[in-house]
C-alpha positions as CSV (number, residue, x, y, z in Angstrom):
1,M,0.1,0.1,-0.1
2,V,1.3,3.3,-1.0
3,K,2.1,5.7,1.9
4,P,0.6,9.2,1.4
5,K,2.4,12.1,0.4
6,K,3.0,14.5,3.8
7,I,1.1,17.8,2.6
8,V,4.0,20.7,3.2
9,V,3.1,24.1,4.9
10,D,4.2,27.1,3.1
11,R,5.7,29.4,5.5
12,S,5.2,31.9,3.1
13,K,2.0,31.9,3.0
14,V,1.0,31.9,6.4
15,K,3.4,34.9,7.2
16,M,1.6,36.9,4.1
17,A,-1.9,35.9,5.4
18,I,-0.3,37.2,9.0
19,E,0.7,40.8,7.7
20,T,-2.1,41.4,5.3
21,G,-4.9,39.7,8.1
22,I,-6.3,37.9,5.0
23,P,-7.3,34.3,6.5
24,L,-5.9,30.9,5.9
25,S,-8.8,28.3,4.5
26,I,-8.0,24.5,4.2
27,T,-11.1,22.6,2.9
28,T,-11.0,18.9,3.1
29,Y,-14.0,16.2,2.3
30,T,-13.3,13.2,3.9
31,L,-10.6,14.4,6.1
32,P,-8.1,11.8,5.7
33,H,-5.2,11.7,8.6
34,E,-2.7,13.3,6.3
35,M,-4.6,16.3,6.4
36,E,-5.6,16.4,10.1
37,V,-2.2,16.3,10.4
38,Y,-1.5,18.9,8.1
39,M,-4.1,20.9,9.1
40,G,-2.3,20.8,13.2
41,E,0.9,21.6,11.5
42,V,-0.8,25.2,10.2
43,L,-2.1,26.5,13.2
44,S,1.4,25.2,15.1
45,V,2.9,27.6,11.9
46,F,1.1,30.2,12.4
47,L,0.7,30.6,15.9
48,T,4.3,30.0,15.9
49,E,4.9,33.1,13.9
50,L,2.9,35.2,15.5
51,D,4.8,34.5,18.9
52,Q,2.1,32.6,20.7
53,K,3.7,29.1,20.9
54,Q,2.6,28.4,24.6
55,M,-0.9,28.1,22.9
56,I,-0.3,25.0,20.5
57,E,-0.8,22.1,23.0
58,Y,-4.5,23.6,23.8
59,L,-5.4,24.8,20.8
60,S,-4.1,21.8,18.4
61,Y,-6.6,19.6,20.7
62,C,-9.6,22.6,20.5
63,L,-8.8,22.2,16.5
64,D,-8.8,18.3,16.7
65,E,-12.0,18.1,18.4
66,L,-13.4,20.6,16.0
67,V,-12.7,18.9,13.0
68,T,-13.8,15.2,14.3
69,N,-17.2,16.9,15.0
70,A,-17.5,18.5,12.1
71,K,-16.3,15.3,10.1
72,K,-19.0,13.4,11.9
73,A,-21.6,15.7,11.5
74,N,-21.2,14.8,7.8
75,T,-21.4,11.3,8.0
76,K,-24.2,11.6,10.0
77,R,-26.2,13.4,7.1
78,V,-25.4,10.7,4.4
79,Y,-25.8,8.1,7.1
80,F,-29.4,8.9,8.1
81,K,-29.9,9.6,4.7
82,D,-28.8,6.1,3.4
83,K,-31.3,4.7,6.3
84,H,-34.0,6.6,4.8
85,L,-34.3,8.8,8.1
86,D,-35.5,12.3,9.2
87,I,-32.4,13.6,11.1
88,A,-34.6,16.6,11.9
89,S,-36.8,14.1,13.5
90,E,-36.0,13.9,17.2
91,S,-37.1,10.4,17.5
92,D,-35.3,9.2,13.6
93,Y,-32.1,10.9,15.3
94,D,-32.4,8.7,18.8
95,L,-33.3,5.8,16.6
96,G,-30.4,6.4,14.1
97,M,-27.8,7.2,16.6
98,T,-28.2,3.7,18.4
99,T,-26.0,2.1,15.4
100,F,-24.4,5.2,13.9
101,K,-21.4,4.5,15.3
102,D,-21.2,0.8,14.8
103,D,-22.2,0.7,11.3
104,T,-20.1,3.9,10.0
105,L,-16.6,1.8,11.8
106,N,-17.8,-1.2,9.8
107,N,-17.9,0.9,6.7
108,I,-16.1,4.2,6.7
109,Q,-15.0,4.0,3.6
110,Y,-18.2,3.7,2.2
111,Y,-19.6,6.3,3.9
112,L,-16.8,8.8,3.3
113,D,-17.5,8.4,0.2
114,L,-21.0,9.4,-0.2
115,Q,-20.0,12.3,1.8
116,K,-17.1,13.4,-1.4
117,K,-20.2,12.7,-3.4
118,A,-22.6,15.0,-1.8
119,G,-20.1,17.9,-1.6
120,L,-20.3,17.7,1.8
121,Y,-16.8,19.4,3.3
122,V,-14.6,20.0,6.2
123,K,-13.1,23.5,6.3
124,L,-10.5,25.2,8.7
125,I,-9.8,29.0,8.2
126,L,-7.1,30.5,10.5
127,Q,-6.6,34.6,10.5
128,I,-5.1,37.2,12.4
129,R,-7.2,40.8,13.1
130,K,-6.9,43.6,15.5
131,N,-4.8,41.7,17.9
132,K,-7.4,38.5,17.8
133,I,-7.0,35.3,16.6
134,K,-9.9,33.9,14.9
135,I,-10.2,30.1,14.2
136,E,-12.8,29.0,12.8
137,V,-14.0,25.0,11.9
138,R,-17.0,25.5,9.2
139,N,-19.2,22.3,7.5
140,N,-21.4,22.8,5.0
141,S,-24.4,20.7,7.1
142,D,-26.6,22.8,9.3
143,L,-27.4,21.6,12.7
144,T,-31.3,20.1,14.0
145,V,-33.0,22.1,16.5
146,F,-31.9,19.5,19.1
147,E,-28.4,19.2,17.9
148,Y,-27.7,23.1,18.5
149,K,-29.5,22.5,22.3
150,R,-27.7,19.3,23.2
151,I,-24.6,21.6,22.2
152,H,-25.2,24.7,24.6
153,D,-26.3,21.6,27.2
154,K,-22.9,20.5,27.1
155,L,-21.4,24.1,27.4
156,S,-23.2,24.8,30.0
157,R,-22.4,21.7,31.7
158,A,-18.9,22.4,31.1
159,Q,-19.3,25.4,33.4
160,Q,-19.6,22.5,36.2
161,Y,-16.2,21.3,36.3
162,T,-13.0,22.7,37.3
163,T,-10.6,19.8,35.8
164,I,-10.4,17.4,32.9
165,N,-11.0,14.3,35.8
166,E,-13.6,15.5,37.1
167,A,-15.6,16.1,34.1
168,V,-14.5,12.1,32.9
169,A,-15.5,10.8,36.3
170,Q,-18.9,12.2,36.3
171,I,-19.9,11.8,32.3
172,L,-21.8,8.7,31.4
173,D,-23.2,8.2,27.9
174,N,-23.0,5.2,25.4
175,T,-24.1,7.3,22.0
176,E,-22.0,10.2,22.0
177,G,-20.1,10.6,24.9
178,A,-22.2,13.6,26.3
179,G,-20.2,16.0,24.4
180,L,-16.7,14.9,26.8
181,G,-14.5,16.5,23.9
182,L,-16.8,20.0,23.6
183,I,-16.3,19.6,27.6
184,I,-12.7,19.1,27.6
185,M,-12.3,21.3,24.9
186,I,-13.7,24.0,27.2
187,L,-11.9,23.5,29.8
188,M,-8.6,23.7,27.6
189,L,-9.8,27.2,26.5
190,K,-9.7,28.2,30.3
191,K,-6.2,26.7,30.6
192,I,-5.3,29.5,28.5
193,G,-7.2,32.2,30.2
194,L,-10.5,31.9,28.3
195,T,-14.0,31.8,28.9
196,E,-16.8,29.6,27.1
197,E,-17.5,33.1,25.3
198,N,-14.7,33.0,23.4
199,Y,-15.9,30.0,22.0
200,Q,-19.1,30.1,19.9
201,V,-21.3,27.4,17.2
202,L,-23.8,29.0,15.1
203,C,-25.7,28.4,11.6
204,Q,-24.5,30.5,8.6
205,D,-25.4,30.8,5.4
206,G,-26.0,26.8,5.4
207,E,-22.6,26.1,7.5
208,T,-22.7,25.4,11.1
209,V,-19.5,27.3,12.4
210,N,-17.5,26.8,15.3
211,R,-15.4,29.7,16.1
212,I,-13.0,30.5,18.5
213,I,-11.8,33.9,19.1
214,L,-9.0,34.9,21.7
215,P,-6.8,38.1,22.2
216,L,-2.7,37.7,21.1
217,N,-1.1,37.1,25.5
218,E,-1.1,40.2,27.1
219,K,2.7,40.4,26.4
220,T,2.6,39.9,22.8
221,Q,-0.2,43.1,23.0
222,S,1.9,45.4,25.2
223,S,5.2,44.7,23.3
224,L,3.0,45.4,19.7
225,S,1.4,48.5,21.3
226,L,4.8,50.0,23.0
227,L,6.7,49.5,19.4
228,S,3.5,50.7,17.1
229,A,3.9,53.9,20.0
230,E,7.6,54.6,19.6
231,F,7.2,53.9,15.8
232,V,4.9,56.8,15.8
233,K,6.9,58.9,17.5
234,L,9.3,58.6,15.2
235,I,7.0,59.2,12.3
236,G,7.2,62.9,14.0
237,D,10.3,63.2,12.4
238,L,9.2,62.6,8.6
239,P,9.7,65.2,5.9
240,Q,6.5,67.4,5.4
241,F,4.8,67.2,1.9
242,P,6.9,69.2,-0.9
243,E,5.9,72.8,-0.6
244,N,5.1,73.2,-4.3
245,I,2.5,70.8,-4.1
246,V,1.2,72.3,-0.7
247,A,0.8,75.3,-2.5
248,V,-0.8,74.0,-5.6
249,N,-3.3,72.4,-2.9
250,R,-3.7,75.4,-1.1
251,L,-5.3,76.9,-4.3
252,L,-7.3,74.1,-5.0
253,N,-9.1,74.4,-1.6
254,D,-9.9,77.9,-2.1
255,P,-13.1,78.6,-3.6
256,D,-12.4,82.0,-4.9
257,S,-9.2,80.4,-7.3
258,R,-10.3,79.8,-11.0
259,L,-9.1,76.9,-13.1
260,S,-7.1,79.3,-14.9
261,D,-5.1,80.5,-12.3
262,I,-4.8,76.6,-11.1
263,A,-3.6,75.8,-13.9
264,M,-1.1,78.5,-14.4
265,H,0.4,77.9,-11.1
266,I,0.9,74.3,-12.2
267,S,2.4,74.8,-15.5
268,N,4.9,77.0,-13.9
269,D,6.4,74.4,-12.2
270,V,7.8,72.0,-15.2
271,S,9.0,69.0,-13.3
272,L,5.3,68.6,-11.8
273,T,3.8,70.0,-15.4
274,A,5.8,66.7,-17.1
275,E,4.7,64.1,-14.1
276,L,0.8,65.1,-14.2
277,L,0.3,65.0,-18.0
278,R,2.3,61.6,-17.4
279,M,-0.4,60.3,-15.2
280,V,-3.0,61.6,-17.4
281,N,-2.3,60.4,-20.4
282,S,-1.3,56.7,-18.5
283,A,-3.3,53.6,-19.5
284,A,-5.0,53.7,-16.1
285,F,-6.8,56.5,-17.0
286,G,-7.7,55.7,-20.3
287,I,-8.1,59.0,-22.2
288,A,-8.8,59.0,-26.0
289,T,-6.9,61.7,-27.1
290,S,-3.3,62.7,-25.9
291,C,-3.5,65.7,-23.4
292,K,-0.8,68.3,-24.1
293,S,-1.8,71.0,-20.9
294,I,-2.7,71.7,-17.8
295,S,-5.5,73.1,-18.2
296,E,-7.0,70.7,-20.4
297,A,-6.0,68.0,-17.8
298,V,-8.1,70.2,-15.2
299,R,-10.7,70.0,-17.6
300,L,-10.5,66.4,-18.1
301,V,-10.0,64.7,-14.9
302,G,-11.4,67.3,-12.5
303,I,-10.5,69.3,-9.2
304,R,-10.9,66.3,-6.8
305,G,-9.2,64.2,-9.8
306,I,-5.8,66.8,-9.9
307,K,-6.0,67.0,-6.3
308,N,-5.6,63.1,-5.8
309,L,-2.4,63.1,-8.5
310,L,-1.0,65.5,-6.4
311,Y,-1.2,63.2,-3.7
312,S,0.1,60.4,-5.4
313,I,2.9,62.9,-6.6
314,G,3.8,64.0,-3.7
315,S,3.7,60.7,-1.5
316,M,6.0,59.2,-4.3
317,D,8.5,62.4,-4.4
318,T,8.6,62.0,-0.1
319,L,8.6,58.3,0.1
320,A,11.1,58.0,-3.6
321,A,11.6,54.5,-4.7
322,G,15.4,54.8,-4.4
323,E,17.4,51.5,-5.3
324,D,15.6,49.4,-2.5
325,T,14.6,46.3,-4.3
326,V,12.0,45.4,-1.6
327,K,10.5,49.3,-2.0
328,K,10.5,48.8,-5.4
329,E,8.4,45.8,-5.9
330,I,5.7,47.5,-3.1
331,W,5.9,50.5,-5.3
332,K,5.3,48.0,-8.4
333,H,2.4,46.6,-6.6
334,A,0.8,50.1,-5.7
335,Y,0.8,50.9,-9.2
336,A,-1.6,47.8,-9.8
337,V,-3.3,48.0,-7.6
338,A,-4.5,52.0,-8.4
339,F,-4.8,50.6,-11.9
340,Y,-7.0,48.0,-10.9
341,S,-9.1,49.8,-8.7
342,Y,-9.5,53.0,-11.2
343,N,-10.4,50.7,-14.0
344,M,-13.2,48.7,-11.4
345,A,-14.4,51.7,-10.2
346,R,-15.1,52.6,-13.7
347,N,-17.3,49.7,-14.0
348,F,-18.7,48.4,-11.1
349,C,-19.6,52.4,-9.8
350,A,-19.8,54.3,-13.1
351,A,-22.8,56.3,-11.4
352,D,-20.8,57.4,-8.5
353,K,-18.4,59.7,-9.9
354,Q,-16.8,60.6,-6.4
355,I,-15.5,56.9,-6.3
356,I,-14.0,56.7,-9.3
357,E,-12.0,60.2,-9.0
358,D,-10.9,58.6,-5.5
359,A,-10.0,55.4,-6.6
360,Y,-6.7,55.7,-8.2
361,V,-5.0,57.6,-5.6
362,C,-6.3,55.1,-2.6
363,G,-5.2,52.4,-4.6
364,L,-1.9,53.8,-5.0
365,L,-1.4,54.4,-1.6
366,H,-2.9,52.0,0.6
367,D,0.3,50.5,1.3
368,M,2.0,53.6,2.7
369,G,2.5,52.1,5.6
370,K,4.8,49.7,4.5
371,I,6.5,52.3,2.6
372,M,7.3,54.1,5.6
373,F,8.8,50.6,7.3
374,Q,11.1,50.5,4.0
375,T,12.2,53.7,4.2
376,A,12.8,53.7,7.7
377,H,16.3,55.8,8.7
378,P,18.2,52.5,9.9
379,D,18.6,55.0,13.2
380,M,14.7,54.3,14.0
381,I,14.9,50.8,13.4
382,A,18.2,50.4,15.5
383,T,16.2,52.9,18.1
384,L,13.4,50.0,18.1
385,S,15.8,47.1,18.2
386,R,17.5,49.2,21.7
387,M,14.1,49.2,22.8
388,C,13.5,45.6,22.3
389,K,16.5,44.1,24.1
390,E,15.9,46.7,27.2
391,K,11.8,45.6,27.6
392,E,13.0,42.1,26.6
393,I,10.7,42.8,23.4
394,S,10.9,39.4,21.3
395,Q,12.4,39.5,18.7
396,R,9.6,37.8,16.6
397,I,7.4,40.7,17.5
398,F,9.8,43.5,16.5
399,E,10.0,41.1,13.0
400,L,6.1,41.0,12.5
401,L,6.1,45.0,13.0
402,L,8.6,45.8,10.4
403,A,7.0,43.0,8.3
404,G,3.9,45.9,8.0
405,V,1.4,43.9,10.6
406,N,0.2,47.5,11.0
407,H,0.9,49.0,8.1
408,G,-2.4,50.1,7.7
409,E,-2.8,51.9,11.0
410,V,1.0,53.3,10.2
411,G,0.0,54.9,6.4
412,A,-2.8,56.3,8.1
413,L,-1.7,58.4,10.7
414,I,1.2,59.4,7.7
415,A,-1.9,60.6,5.8
416,E,-2.8,62.7,8.5
417,K,0.2,63.9,9.6
418,W,0.3,65.3,5.9
419,N,-3.5,66.5,5.7
420,F,-4.5,64.3,3.1
421,P,-8.8,63.7,2.9
422,E,-10.4,61.7,5.2
423,V,-11.3,59.4,2.5
424,I,-8.2,58.7,1.4
425,V,-7.0,58.3,5.3
426,N,-10.0,55.8,5.8
427,V,-9.1,53.8,2.9
428,I,-5.4,53.4,3.7
429,R,-6.5,52.2,7.7
430,Y,-9.3,49.4,6.5
431,H,-8.1,48.3,3.3
432,H,-7.5,45.0,4.6
433,E,-10.6,44.9,6.6
434,P,-13.5,47.1,4.7
435,D,-15.9,45.8,6.8
436,L,-14.9,48.1,9.7
437,V,-14.3,51.2,8.0
438,P,-17.1,54.4,8.4
439,E,-20.1,53.8,5.8
440,S,-19.5,56.5,3.6
441,Y,-16.3,54.8,2.6
442,H,-16.8,51.3,2.7
443,K,-17.5,50.4,-0.8
444,L,-14.2,52.4,-1.9
445,T,-12.5,50.9,0.7
446,A,-13.9,46.8,-0.5
447,L,-13.0,48.3,-4.1
448,V,-9.6,48.9,-3.2
449,Y,-9.2,45.3,-0.9
450,L,-10.2,43.7,-4.0
451,A,-8.3,45.4,-6.3
452,D,-5.0,44.5,-3.9
453,M,-6.3,40.5,-3.4
454,M,-6.5,40.7,-7.3
455,V,-3.2,42.0,-7.5
456,H,-2.2,39.2,-4.9
457,Y,-4.1,36.1,-6.5
458,M,-2.5,37.2,-9.9
459,K,0.9,36.7,-8.7
460,Q,0.0,33.6,-7.3
461,E,0.3,34.9,-3.4
462,I,-3.1,33.6,-2.2
463,D,-5.9,31.8,-2.9
464,F,-9.7,32.2,-4.1
465,N,-11.2,30.7,-1.2
466,Q,-9.2,34.0,0.5
467,I,-11.0,36.1,-0.3
468,D,-13.8,38.2,1.5
469,R,-17.1,36.8,0.2
470,D,-18.6,39.6,1.1
471,V,-16.7,41.8,-1.0
472,L,-17.8,39.4,-3.7
473,D,-21.2,39.5,-3.4
474,M,-20.8,43.5,-3.2
475,F,-19.5,43.3,-6.5
476,R,-21.8,40.9,-7.4
477,I,-18.5,38.7,-8.6
478,P,-20.1,34.8,-7.8
479,G,-17.8,32.8,-8.3
480,Q,-13.8,32.3,-8.8
481,D,-14.2,32.0,-12.7
482,Q,-16.0,35.4,-13.2
483,F,-13.1,36.3,-10.6
484,E,-10.2,35.1,-12.7
485,G,-12.1,36.4,-16.2
486,I,-12.0,40.2,-14.5
487,A,-8.6,39.7,-13.1
488,N,-7.0,38.2,-16.6
489,R,-8.3,41.2,-18.3
490,L,-6.7,43.9,-15.9
491,E,-3.8,42.3,-15.8
492,T,-3.3,42.1,-20.0
493,Y,-4.9,45.9,-19.6
494,F,-1.8,46.9,-17.1
495,R,1.2,45.1,-18.2
496,Q,0.4,46.9,-21.8
497,Q,1.3,50.5,-19.8
């Protein structure tokens, strides 16, 4: 018999998921042993990268319990259907459970094959957002009412016990172990300072969702807060926005300014004129005929569009690409996201001129925080490093900060320092968490998030199932084929620039 090949954890994908806050997702239909091992290893790598090794043993047990229960729930569905029993009927349920264990153990492959044919899956999702770790195990079998009640009864009973031995000694049940595994899981969570409130079970969109939400441990949180605060302090020495652009912005913000005065002022700055015309004539804006003067550019792009281009140019001048390879890659990614954002805005938000006008600049500057980490003066990094040693802060936490774990917040702080409009500040801050942004900026932030995910997807850095389903629904993208079609067209146009 051929031994199943071990699935190797791709650490780079785990790190990227942590740095960007996107979910890691693993789906299986039959949950073979090698998949269980792989899920456990991904969880271990995920927690290690977050400097949370002390949680691995306890959360690994929780994961094993939840995926086993999810697989069992799926098996029950096909077993009951095969036996012509109604799982939603309590009497049929009790009858079926008397033979379920023996029948399925004696013929497990048959029932696993039925599960796969029925499309019943078990899905693991790991995500870090706002200093909270989310672990979800999902399966596409809705709980029945009485199953739901039994689970909550077991959760209530778990509060009666203080030790695992006490729970084992008092529980007897021949059908399902009276949920001993679930009770032990709650006791495991208690060992790392959590309560039953950190665990949720719910039915949502045809799935049963088992969710554990836990904060990073106190030491990690305080260390990140301390380093972030120090970094923000050092940001205070950031260069001011270029004076020539500040002067033009003053004119643009003055209600008494005439378009001719604005065009004349910009035209007097040769380098600024050249850069503005280059951007307006780029393929991103899709202008049919070449724009040759600033007055024409103002007419074509509008006052708001010119302002946004100035923010782009000023940011690029201040946080110049230089010769740093990593920084160049970040800017390259930013240009692609800007292009995708603007062109999707013209298609998905054709009636909203403001979103169209803001899409390019927000896409271009969404990773400003990452650029800041790359631009940071060596003395700044040395200062933070010294602080880590003095305060006994883990090197891994220092690396997480520099890798850009908090880059949305850092970028927003820079944008605020430079008095950027609220729309740009908010998109930068929430571009990985569009559901958290104020409602008035939600659609634009979701658009930039989607463009960002598309660029990562086309570089094979993420999988389709890592993309926020709510955002896909917002823009009426029903599945992977449609998503790929849009992404392929945009990549082709972008490469033609």
